[in-house]
ROBANU-602635 format. One record per residue: residue in three letters; x, y, z of N, C-alpha, C in turn. Coordinates in steps of 0.02 Angstrom, whole numbers, plus 50000, padded with zeros to 5 digits. Layout:
ROBANU-602635
alaXYZXYZXYZ
...
This chain:
ROBANU-602635
met543525491259038543525486159085543515479059075
arg543935474959067543665466559065543415465659132
pro543015461359134542685458659212543265453059215
leu543465453459287543865449459318543685443559350
pro543895437259320543475429459335543485426959406
leu542915423759428542985424759499542885415959503
pro543015413159583543095403759592542725401459533
asp541945402159524541655398159491541895396359413
ser542075401159405542665401659329543225403059314
thr543605401459374544225401559378544705396559356
pro545035396159290545265389159280545855387859343
ser546065391859363546745389859417546485388659500
val545825388159500545475389759560544955380759546
ser544815379859502544635373459484545425368459472
ala545855372559450546475364459458546775364259525
ala546545370959537546455369759650546635364659687
ala545815362659648545125360359690545255353059665
thr545545352159591545375345659579546175341359572
arg546725344359595547355341359562547405336359606
trp547775332259602547965325059616548685325659661
pro548705324559726548195320059764547705323259814
gly547675331559783547205332459834546405331959837
ala546445331459776545825331059757545375323159806
ala545885317659748545905309559780545825311659847
leu546255315459900546035315159974545425317659979
ala545015322659953544465326259975543785319059972
val543915317359918543405311759873543665306259933
leu544295301659972544005302660001543925299060069
ala544195307660091543885307060158543015309360158
ile543055311360104542055312860114541825305860106
ala541915300060058541805293760057541825290660135
ala542295291760161542145287760214542055289860274
ala541965296260286541505299360310540885298660335
ala540435297860258539745295560234539775288360269
val540115284460254540345275660283540205277760349
ala540715280660409540565281060457540115284060508
thr539895287160482539075291860502538495285960498
ser538715281460445538175276160449537965273560507
his538535274760538538595268660629537965274560672
leu538025277960656537525285560687536785278460691
ala536535280460787535755279260775535335282060733
ile535565287060720535175293760691534975292160612
val535785290160600535685291060532535665283360504
arg535605278060550535405273860530534445270060532
val534295275760550533685275060566533485279360493
ala533635283060477533725290660443533625281360361
asp534125277860360534425273160301533825269660320
leu533815266460343533065262760370532455264560335
ala532305269260333531765272960306531585275660241
leu532375275860215532635277160145532175268860100
val532565264460141532335258160147531645255660120
asp531405257860173530605253960186530245260660112
gly530495267060109530185269660039530405265959959
gln531035263259981530895261859913530445252659912
phe530335250859956530085244659968529145245459955
ala529005251759982528585255759962528055255259904
phe528875258359868528775260259786528745255359770
leu529025250159774528985241259739528455239059747
ala528185239759797527785236459808526805238759771
arg527065246359759526415246959736526735248259659
arg527075248959616527375250759555527705243959509
ala528075241659548528395234259540528395227959576
pro527895224159586527735217759646527975212659615
leu528425207259640528395203659603527835199559622
ala527675194559582527165189659613527485182759641
ala527015180059693527375174659734526905169859719
asn527035164059719526755159259705526815152059753
asp526715152959827527005148259867526285146959922
gly525655148559898525065146459926525205145660006
ile525435152960017525355153560106524665155660135
val524375152160151523775154060194523795156660237
val523395162160285523455163360366522735160460400
val522835159160464522095157060507522315161160535
gly521745167460539521865171060583521245170060650
leu521445171260719521245170660787520905177860797
asp520385181260775520125186460773519635188060837
glu519225194960836519125196160875518235191360890
pro518115190460817517385186660827517595180860843
thr518125176360834518185169960874518155169060935
leu518765173060962518525174161025517815176461070
ala517535179561041516865181061067516445175061085
ala516515170061020516365164561002516445160661017
ser517085158361069517215153261116517175153661161
pro516795147361195516565147361296517145148461331
ala517645149161324518195149561370518995153661316
pro518945155961392519835161461365520255159361340
ile520805162161308521175161661250521585155261297
ala521755158461355522155152761367521965145261403
leu521415146861392520985137261391520505135561327
ala520885137861288520265138961222520705134061188
his520885127461223521315120661170520815117261143
arg520165115761172519605112861142519545116761042
thr519715122361058519525126861000519945126860939
leu520685126560967521375127160939521545118360910
ala521265112760954520965106960934520715105960865
arg519975108260884519595107160807519835111160755
thr520045116460751520295120760707520995113960688
leu521325112660709521875107460689521765101460661
ala521085097960687520835093260655520545095060592
ala520045100460592519975102360537520405101960477
leu521065107060474521525106160442521845097860419
ala521975094460477522325090060462522035086060388
asp521355085560403520785083960344520995084160266
ala521055093360299521195097060206521945095760183
arg522165092560229522895088660194523385095160157
pro523655100260217524085105860184524715102360179
arg525335106460176525845105060158525995105260210
ala525935111260241526265114860296526015117460341
val526125114560424525625122260472526255123960518
gly526165130260525526485133660595526045137860628
val526295137060717525595138860756525645141360789
asp525905148160762526055156160803525875159060874
leu525455154360876525285155860929525375153461004
ile525245158561065525505154861127525455150261163
leu525605144361178525435137161212525485138361279
pro525195134261320525175134761374525635130461420
asp526055134861461526605131761502526485125261533
arg525835123561559525665117061585524955117261588
ser524895111861621524155108661599523665111961654
tyr522925113961609522485117161631521755112061641
asp522195107361633521575100361641520965099161709
thr521345104061766520705101861803520415109761794
leu520455116761747519965118261739519445119761692
ala520085115461624519615114561585519595104761566
pro519485100461621519315094361590519505091661518
gly519865086361494520065083961422519945089761386
gly520505095461393520775101361352521735097161313
asp521715096661370522355096361362522495088161289
ala522055084761325522045077761265521815079461203
ala521315084861202521065087261132521725090061093
leu522035091661144522335096761105523045092161064
val523175088461102523745083961083523605079261030
ala522755077561036522475073160982522435076960902
gly522345083360934522405089760866523045091560843
leu523625089560881524155088760854524245085460801
leu524295077560859524505071760834523995071260746
ala523685071460718523175070660657523315074460624
leu523675082060648523655085960612524615084760580
arg524985081760618525745078860614525605072260558
arg525165069660558525095062360530524985066360431
ala524645072560442524285073760370524945077560349
ala525485083160409525655087160367526505088060416
pro527045092260397527355093360476527195101360504
val527065098960573526955105160598527455109560651
val527535115160657527935117960697527735123460738
ile527865124860803527755127160854528095131860842
gly527665139660869528275144160849528425144560919
leu528755146860973529045147461021529095155961033
ser528605156661090528795165161121529425165461165
thr529725172761177530095172261226529835176161284
arg530185177461324530265178361400530625187661359
ala530655192361429530955198461414531715198661408
asp532155191061443532735190761412533025186761376
asp532395186761306532475183061253532575173761257
thr532325171961315532435164661346531715161161307
pro531775156761284530895153361255530455153661319
his529735154161300529405156361340529345146361372
pro529245144561395528945133061404528575133261375
val528365127161335527805125561310527455117261355
his527035115661377526985110661410527095105361383
pro527635102361387527915097261361527625090761307
pro527025089761315526485085061289526265090461216
phe526315095561237526045101461167526725099061093
leu527235099461146527935098861090527995091961062
ala528015088561102528105081261095527435079861013
ala526935081061034526415080760987526645083760909
ala526735089560913526765094960855527555092060832
gly527995089660863528665086160818529275089960824
ala529145100060807529755103860801529345109660818
ser529725112560837529735122060871530345124860853
gly530255132660854530705135960825530385143060888
leu531085145860892530585153960912530475158260861
ala529935159360878529445164960827529705170960855
leu530445172060829530765178460827531125181760766
leu530985187460771531555191360686531715195260750
pro532185197860718532955203060745532625211360731
leu532515213460784532395221360784532865228160776
asp532775231060708533125237160696533165242360742
asp533605246160710533915251260751533095254360772
asp532625254660720532005259160764531545254960793
gly531505249560820531185246060863530695241060792
arg530755241960746530685237760677530685232860644
val530255225460626530795220460613530665221960532
arg531255219260485531465218860417531725213060382
arg532005211160412532545203160398532475199260433
tyr532565194160428532605186260451533345187060454
asp533275183060516534105182560563534195175360623
asp534205171560604534175165560677534905164160735
arg535125171060715535995172260773535545175060830
phe535175172160866534885172360925535175168560994
gly535795164860996536255161361017536575166861082
glu536785164861136537145168861185537775171061150
asn538255168261088538655170161058538585171660976
arg537865172960965537735172960911537845167360874
glu537695162160895537615156960866536965155160845
ser536855151960775536135150760744535625145060802
val535175147760801534365145160827534255140360779
pro533625136460807533115135560783532375138860769
thr532195141760726531765149660738531165143760697
phe530585148160710529925147260662529965146460594
val530405153960570530115153660496530655147260474
gly531445147560515531645143760486531555134360496
glu531275133260542531115124860545530525126060485
leu530185129960472529615129460428529785127960354
ala530515133660358530765133060275531105126960252
arg531325121760299531675116260320531195110960303
ala530565112460322530135107660315529765105560265
leu529795113360221529735113160153530215111160110
gly530535110960128531635107060069531685115160077
ala531905121460086532095126460076532395127760136
thr533115133660100533725132560174533545141560176
pro533545142760235533415147760280534125154460245
arg533845157860212534465164760206534265171460248
arg534925174360284534995179460313534845185660260
gly534665190560290534445196460246533645200460245
leu533515204460223533215209960217532545206360210
leu531825205060210531375202460201530945206560117
gln530785201860060531025205760016530005208060019
tyr529865212960031529305216260049528975216559968
ala529425216459912529025219159835529025212759819
leu528895206759867528585200059836528015198059876
gly527505197059814526625195259860526415204459840
asp525765202059870525185207359900525005207659948
gly525225205060005525125205960071524505198660087
phe524305198460125523755193360142523115193960167
asp522665188460143521885187160156522065182760233
tyr521685183160276521415176160315520875174960334
val520745168860347520265163860374520115164860422
pro519655165460451519465165960527519525158360545
val519745157860624519845152760659519005149060648
ala518595153560693517625153760670517685150460626
arg517995152760560517385148760494517815142260473
val518405143060486518785132860488518255130160528
ile518245130960591517885125560650516845125860590
glu516905131760588515825131160546515935125960491
leu516295126760445516495122560415516635112560414
ala516825112760480517255104860494516375105560519
asp516065107860563515765105760600514855105160539
ala515045109660497514625106760436514765101060392
gly515225097360408515545092860362515515093760302
arg516035101760294515905102560227516735103060210
ala516935097060178517535097360178517925096760117
ala517435097160057517885099360008517805108159997
asp517545112960058517595116360062518295119360097
leu518505115760146518975115360175519635113660125
ala519665107860089520165105360041520095112959958
ala519715116859974519875123159929520185126759976
leu520195126560032520615132860059521245132160076
phe521195123360093521885121860126522405116360095
arg522325112760049522435109360013523115109959986
asp523745105159987524245109759974524555116759969
arg524195118560015524435126360051525045125160128
ile525105129660124525635129860175525235137560226
val524995133260299524315136460329524885140360375
leu524865146060424525045148860466524495151660510
ile524465148560571523965149860622524325156360660
gly523775160060671524265166360736523545171660736
ala523725176260786523165182360799523205188360760
val522855189160716522745195160683522115199760723
leu522405200560791521595205060847522075209960837
pro521865216360836521915226860800522525227660887
his522445223660921522995230360972523695225560973
asp523565217560981523925212761011524765208760939
asp525325210360965525835208160933525615211360855
arg526075218060851525755221060812526605223060787
leu526445224460733527515225960709527345230860648
arg527665236160645527865242260610528195239060541
gln527845239260483527995235860419528245242360344
pro528685241260312528825245660259527895246360217
val527675241760209527105238360159526555235960217
ala525885239160184525375235160210525255228360200
leu525445221360255525535216060238524855211760215
ala524375215360270523695216160290523025218560233
arg522815213160185522535217060148521675220160175
trp521405217360225520865219760249521085223960287
glu521485228560288521585234460343522215239660301
arg522195245360312522575249260272523565250160311
thr523305250160374523855250860420524505247860403
arg525055250360412525655247360397525855242260470
asp525505240460517525435240260601525505231860568
ala525715228460539525405219560514525225216960587
pro524995210560587525025205960644525685202560628
gly525895201460677526505196660701526475188660643
val526015184760640525925180760604526085183760527
leu525895189160506525885191360441526775192860423
val526995196160480527745196360456528145189760460
his528025184660487528135176360478527745174260414
ala527475176160395527115175960345527625178760262
gln527615183060270528135187460246528935185160239
ala528975183060287529885181460292529755173960268
leu529355168560286529315163460261529215163060176
arg528875166260161528675168660094529635170960059
thr529825174260068530345178160060530895171060059
thr530885165560110531425162260121531225157860079
leu530665154360051530405148559990530645152559922
ala530365158359901530645162159837531465163459824
gly531835161059907532725163959878532695169059854
ala532125173959902532185184959866532645185459946
ala532655184359992533025188860059533575191560010
val533295197460010533845204560000534715206360046
ala535195205459999535885203260047536245210660021
pro536645212160070536785218560061537505219559991
leu537655225259931538025223859908538455224459944
pro539025219459903539965216759953539855225759931
trp540295223959990540605230960021541145232659948
pro541625230059914542065234959891541675238759844
ala540865235059814540525239059764540305244559778
gly540065243259863539485248559873540025253459896
phe540735253159920541295260859936541425260459869
ala541345257859825541585261959759540885266659723
leu540355263959739539635270159732539815275459772
val540045273959816539905278259895540435284959877
leu541115281359831541365285959800541485291259736
ala541035287159708540745289359633540535297759671
gly540015294959716539415301059756540115306859791
ala540625305259812540865310659814541425312659774
ala541305309359722541695314159686541445318859647
leu540665319759646540715326359654540905333059668
trp541645331059714542025335359722542315340559667
cys542655336259628542865336859570542565338759505
val542115339559513541465344759458541625352659487
asp541665355759423541755363059440541215365259407
gly541225371659442540545374759421539875373559457
met539505380659516538945377559531538285374059491
arg538605377759422537675374459414537965367559392
arg538625364759340538865360559326538905354559372
arg538845356759436539015353359498538165349659525
thr537435356659524537005354559526536755348359484
val536795350259420536585345159358536845336859407
ala537675339559397537995332259402537615328859485
leu537455332059522537015331859598536475327759598
gly535985331859526535415329859521535315322659481
ala535835320459424535935315259407536185310359436
phe536605310859468536725305459512536255302559581
val536065307659611535325306659645534635300859580
val534625304159553534205299959527534455293359503
ala534935292159460535345284459444535225283059488
thr535385283759550535915280159623535075276259643
ile534525282759646533815279159664533655274459609
val533485274859550533195270459498533635260759513
ala534275264459513534655259859527534645254159594
ser534365259759628534375254459706533645251659686
leu533215255059653532675248959678532655244959608
ile533055244459570533355238159520533475232559547
ala533925236559593534405229559638534125226359684
leu533755232459729533265229059753532445222259754
arg532405224559700532045219959679532235213259647
his532975214159638533275207959627533715205859677
gly533455207959727533775206159792534465209159826
val534825213759799535115218759843535235223759847
glu535595225259925535095233459950535945235959923
ile535665239259903536395247659883536365251259944
pro536915250959961537085259760010536765264060007
leu536385265159986535815273759975536025277660021
gly535845276260070536045282560110536695286160126
asp537285279460085538135280160126538025288060059
ala537995282359970537895285959920537715294559922
leu537035295359947536725299859951537125306060006
arg537235304760039537675309360106538165308060073
ala538855304560038539305307859997539265311159949
ala538595311759901538555317159855538325324859885
val537975323959930537715329559962538345332959999
ala538595328560013539245332860071539825333960041
ala539835332059971540255333159910540165339559895
phe539185339559876539255345259855539215351059907
ala538785349959947538695356660005539525358659985
leu540195353160029540965355160056541265359659982
arg541135357159929541475360059849541175367759871
gly540595367659872540085373659857540545379259943
ala540435375459979540695382260042541425382660026
leu541675377859984542385380359955542745385959933
asp542345383459865542035389659811541935394859825
leu541565395059867541155401659901541695407759978
trp541955403159999542585404960015543075407859988
arg543105405059926543855407959908543465414759858
ala542885414059831542755417959786542705424959819
arg542495424559904542695427959951543185431459969
arg543685427159959544465429759964544745432959927
asp544445430859857544575433259813544435441359788
arg543795442259807543265449659805543985453659865
ala543945451159923544485453559982544925456359947
arg545315451859922545755452559880545935456859817
leu545385459159772545415463659715545075470259739
gln544645469159847544495474959822545135479559866
ser545385476159908546055478659932546645479059874
leu546855478159810547065479559764546775483759730
phe546325487259698545925491159674545275493759692
gly545495493559749544935500759798544965507459792
gly545695508459804545875515259784546155515859723
tyr545845513859657545895512459598545355512759553
val544835512959586544185513259540543995514359581
ser543165516059575542475519459630542255511759640
pro542105515159724541655507459745541015503359710
gly540775509159667540185506759613540475502159554
val541075505959524541545501759454541695495559491
leu542175496559537542275487659598541865481759605
arg541225484659622540565481259627540675479259536
glu540475480859518540145480159432540995474459418
ile541415475959420542015473159383541885464859445
ile541945463259515542005457859525541255453559506
ala540715459259517540185454859466540145453059419
gly540605453659362540835448759321540225454859246
arg540245462359275539525464559230539635471159192
leu540535471059179540915475259155541305473059087
val540935472459042541065469058980541525472558926
ala542115471158914542535476458852542235475058800
arg542215485458785542115488958760541235487458745
asp540745486058764539885487658790539765493458803
ala539435497458778539145502158762538375503758804
glu538255509058829537405511358840537395516858852
arg536715519358813536505526058809536375525058884
arg536315533958946535835532058974535835539858988
thr535345541859036535445549559065535925549059130
leu536575552959127536825555659187536725562359210
ala537115560559281537445568259277537945568259302
phe538205572959290539145575959277539215580359339
leu539605577659372540065583159426540905584259433
phe541125592259419541735592059411541905597859473
ala542535596559487542705601859544543435603059539
asp543655610559551544155611559556544555617059631
val544905616359639545275620059682545375628659660
arg545255631259676545405641059663546145641459658
asp546455643559630547115648159669547525641459651
phe547595635759642548065630159652548525630059612
thr548505635759554549265634259522549735640159558
ala549265645259597549915648959630550055645459682
leu549775640859718549985636959752550435631559756
ser550445630059687550815624759678551425628459656
glu551545633959661552215636359604552435637759671
arg552385638759739552695641859794552675636759840
thr552565630059844552255625759881552855617959855
pro553265615959891553705608659868553265606059831
pro553405601459787552875595859752552685591759796
glu553165589859832552835583759896552405585659925
asp552335591359962551895597360006551355593459967
val551255597259899550865600259874550505592059837
leu550855587559829550465581159816550045578259901
arg550435577359929550095577859998549465582360029
leu549465588160006548805590760008548355589659954
leu548375587759903547875583459854547665578959893
asn548185574259908547885567559946547465570060001
arg547625575060029547115576060091546405575960080
tyr546415582060009545665583359976545435578959943
phe545715575959910545385570959891545185564759947
asp545485565159975545305556760048544445561760060
ala544715569760085543995571660096543145571260077
met543445573359988542895572459955542695565159909
ala543145561459897542715553259873542005550159906
pro542085552859986541845548260025541285552960025
ala541105558959996540585564859987540305561759916
ile540445558259869540385557059817540285550159785
his540655545459857540415539659834539725537659901
arg539425541359942538775539059979538405542259943
glu538435545959908537925546859850537785542759788
gly538095536759784538035530959743538365536559674
gly538845540059689539235543659626539955539559599
thr540075538959563540685536459505541245542859523
ile541815542059540542325545759507542615544159444
asp542505546659388543055545559334543615545959328
asn543815551959351544515553759370544735559359386
phe545385561159396545655565859440545965568759396
arg545995573259396546365578759362546725585759386
gly547475583759423547785587859419547405592159505
asp547155594759528546655598159584545755596759555
gly545855594159503545335594359483544945584859482
leu544445585159498543965579459485543515579559446
met543185571759420542625570559355542315568459408
ala541655565059407541075561459438540335560259408
val540285553359415539645553259381539245550959411
phe538715551759399537785550559448537465544659409
gly537375540259406536935534859352537395531559327
ala537945528559349538175522959305538865521159353
pro539065514659356538685509859316538365506759355
asn538165511759421537605509259455536975514559454
thr536215509759438535855513459388535695517859461
leu535465526259447535165528759514534285529859484
ala533885531159537533475532759502533235543059496
arg533785546159526533685551159532534645555859512
pro534795554759489535505556459474535755565759488
ala535085569259465535245575259506535335575659540
asn534905572159602534645573159673535285571459686
ala535555565959675536375562359705536865566159675
ala536805571059629537545574459617537235579559653
ile536545584759680536895589359724537025587059781
ala536805582959811536905581959861537435578759884
ala537925575159831538575575159815538965583859840
ala538795586359783538975591959810539045595359877
arg538435595859894538555599259938538655596560012
ala538705589260011539445584760060539815587260029
met540335589959983540805592359952540935597960014
phe540645602660003540655607160032540625606260105
ala540505602360137540245601960206541055597960224
ala541345594160183541905590560185542255595860190
leu542375600860159542735604160127542935609660195
ala542525610360244542365615460283543025613060357
ala542755606760340543005602760390543705600360420
leu544005601360330544825601860303544995606560339
asn544605612760283545195619560307545205621460394
arg544495618060432544945618960488545355615160511
ala545455611560482545955605560532546775609260466
leu546595611960412547175615860375547255621960408
gln546645625560463547035630160484547285631660531
ser547325624660589547345624960652548325621860645
glu548455620060568549205617860573549445623960550
gly549245629460516549525635760507549605635560424
arg549055633260406549005630460328548415637960307
ala548615638960240547855642660202547405639760198
pro546895641460197546035636060175545995633560114
leu545725631760071545555628959990544965632960017
ala544815633459929544225634459897544015630959850
ile543355629759848543345625159779542695628559735
gly542865626159655542325626759614541785623059600
val541205621559627540745611959581540275614859555
thr540345612359486539755612659419539375608059420
leu538865606059412538435601959394538085599459331
ala538115594959290537425597659219537295587759221
gln536615588959168536495584359175536195581959077
gly536175575059054535955575959000536365567458980
asp536065565858902536005558058883536825557358882
ala536795551158895537775550158894537835542458874
val538455539958850538535534258827538885531758890
val538975525558920539545524858975539775517158943
gly540335513458949540505511158948541525508258958
asn541765503758900542485503758913542795506758857
val543315510758866543495514458832544375511458816
gly544685512558756545445511558750545675505858729
ala546225504158744546565499658713546235494258712
arg546495487858679546275478358707546585478458755
asp547155480258778547595480858858547565483358891
arg547125488858893547255494658930546435498658917
tyr545965497958960545315499258967545305506459025
asn544635508159002544655513359055543605516059058
tyr543475512459118542825513459116542425522259120
thr542145525059068541875529859064541355532559052
ala541175538059028540635542658998540735546558949
leu540335546858897540565552558851539785556658843
gly539545562058833539265564958834539275573858844
asp538805576758791538815584758799538645584658855
ala538335583358898538245585358966538985586659000
ala539495581659000540035579959020540215589359006
asn540485588158936540855595958912540465603358952
val539835600158949539165608258988539835610159060
ala539735604559113539865605159153540675607559160
ala541035603859125541655604459127541775613959139
arg541395616959058541425621959061541165626259087
leu540865624159134540485629859180540885632359225
gln541465628059245541795629959286542045637759312
glu542005642059248542315647359236541875651459269
leu541045649759263540465654859325540695652859369
thr540885646759412541065648359485541605652559508
lys542005657259466542375661759487542145669259458
thr541765667459440541495675259428540865677259439
ser540245671959442539435671959483539575674759548
gly539835672059583539845673059653539715668559709
tyr539655663759651539175656659676539435648259653
pro539825646159733540435643359713539955636459677
leu539455635059712539275629459668538495631459615
val538805629459555538315630459487538185624359459
ala537465624159432537265620959382536845620359349
thr536645616859289536145617159227535585620159241
ala535155623359218534405624659255534025615959227
ala534325612259174534065605859161534225601559227
leu534815601159257534655597059321534425599259385
val534585604459381533925608759446533315603359452
ala533155606259379532385604759351532255600059371
ala532725594259353532495586059360532635585759429
ala532815589159487532885587859543532195587159606
asp532175585259641531415587559681531575586859755
gly531285590559811531305588759858531775595759898
ala532275594959934532785600159962533375601659902
ala533225595959875533845595059816533905602959783
ala533055604959738532715609759714532895615859725
gln532835615759781532885622159836533355627759852
gly533395634659827533925639059817534365639459793
trp534085640559734534365640259664534555647459655
ala534945650159614534835658359593534725657259542
ser534305658159468534255659359402535015665159387
leu535335661559339535865664359325535805665859255
gly535395664859221535295666859131535405660859101
thr535485665059052535745660558976536415663658985
ile536875656859005537525656858996537915655958929
ala538355660258883538555657858825539145655458847
leu539255647658829539795644858819540345643758768
arg541225643458792541555643358736541215636658703
gly541215636358633541205632758568540445629658583
his540045634458631539255629458645538755634658642
asp538455631158642537675638658626537645638658690
gly537275641958698537035646858763536845639158816
val536765640958881536595636558925536195640858967
asp535685638459006535305640559055535685638859136
ala535735641859173536205642359247536075641559303
cys535935637359346535895641959406536335642259471
gly536505645159532536955645159571536715645959636
thr537095641559658536915642059744537695644959789
thr537465645559841537925645659904537945640459957
ala537345637159943537245633359991537905627959976
gly537945625360046538485621260065539125624560070
């Protein structure tokens, strides 16, 4: 019997799945759904995590060189511990730092510290004047930008006007938060109606002759930052070591900010601070990375939407790939190729919609797989309904699984069962043929389940007789046990059938069942356009010829001694030896009989 093709290899199924315009609509729908889900908060967070992972990989494996000369001057815990005044009154400390930087002649200076919103001269006399003097001195040496902190409502926190006037330029020290509360991009649209406003990074970039551009920060640019402690700057200035200060800051871009362990920390895709391994970077370092990105013109822009959607469509096109194995290979190739392309593009300043593309590919893979699975189950159900009454369950399972290959043969040890109805010829002569057929069908309806429950395969029905095989196509550990159990179950089923027949006023039926075991060849036999799955072997002939013994021995169940010897447990009990029986056209066979059943 030829294996019946199933949906994963059926040309008609593939054609149905990929036929235009059905396939095109499916691909378009999957792509649109993948893009639409990107607006869900949980999906946006997952997509951002993908971007972070790519930046982390690039920072380790393929970093971009940074030659911007940015130096961070850090207000750290040792500096605060050495200051005679609290941070809100540390005007003189900051003033001395600014004056030292002015002598070193930097390119530009950004102050990312919260400056007082009023005068504190009553508490620290002369502090205001010192800080104004420091700002003016630094402003004469290089552009200065003050970073303005914001209140809870995102309005600028006020700064004492003399300080702002002395610095000359200021901007919001603010970067937008993504959906997961992290900072990854530069954007200056903080106005009430999303209009652009001056920002700390933007004003510094303009002071240096660069034009800020919105987009993701390029975290593959540079390898992080060290910092020079404020205390060290003051120490060098107090010691008159102008050359050392110049070596640190001459013609460099200086950002002054807090580098404290628990204040003003922002989670980043990479570790920006070289002195620690955490990705929770001080805010001043995030501004430094944003400025570095701006000065290099390296802000990462999204891929234009037509190209991005084309990539998503390519992922969704996995729907059109036929076969689970080919589709799995195609999915793996698409994922690898898209990730590699995304890494290359990200390094060159383009953000590919990786999450959308991967979602589309995985959805297409899963949905097409689910459709094929549904079709396979539907086709199996159809095969079972169409052919379940023509072949035994074991054979049907092998057909559906595609394991019955035309003309293949295999040698196995099998048990054979033959059953005949006694005096059926006489019954047929006195009964209308329609009634005979109905009776036979009732009889076989009772016998077949007893055989199938024990794993047997009904090879054929011949008039009132049947032949069954145990051990093929499904392998059985002990075919003899299964054959004996099936035979006894057949007698039990016959008893129930006879009670029904007698209640209808009909004569009961009597049967003889014979069993034999031996080597046989199983496989498909027949013409090229009509096969039958069967078993051929001497044991089949022996079982058939033992039928005469069921009529003469007084035992309705007869088996070869070899089959009984191959059985164990209850199946081997209750047998009487019948000696060596001469069979027509065959050597003598040792037989056993039993009335069991």
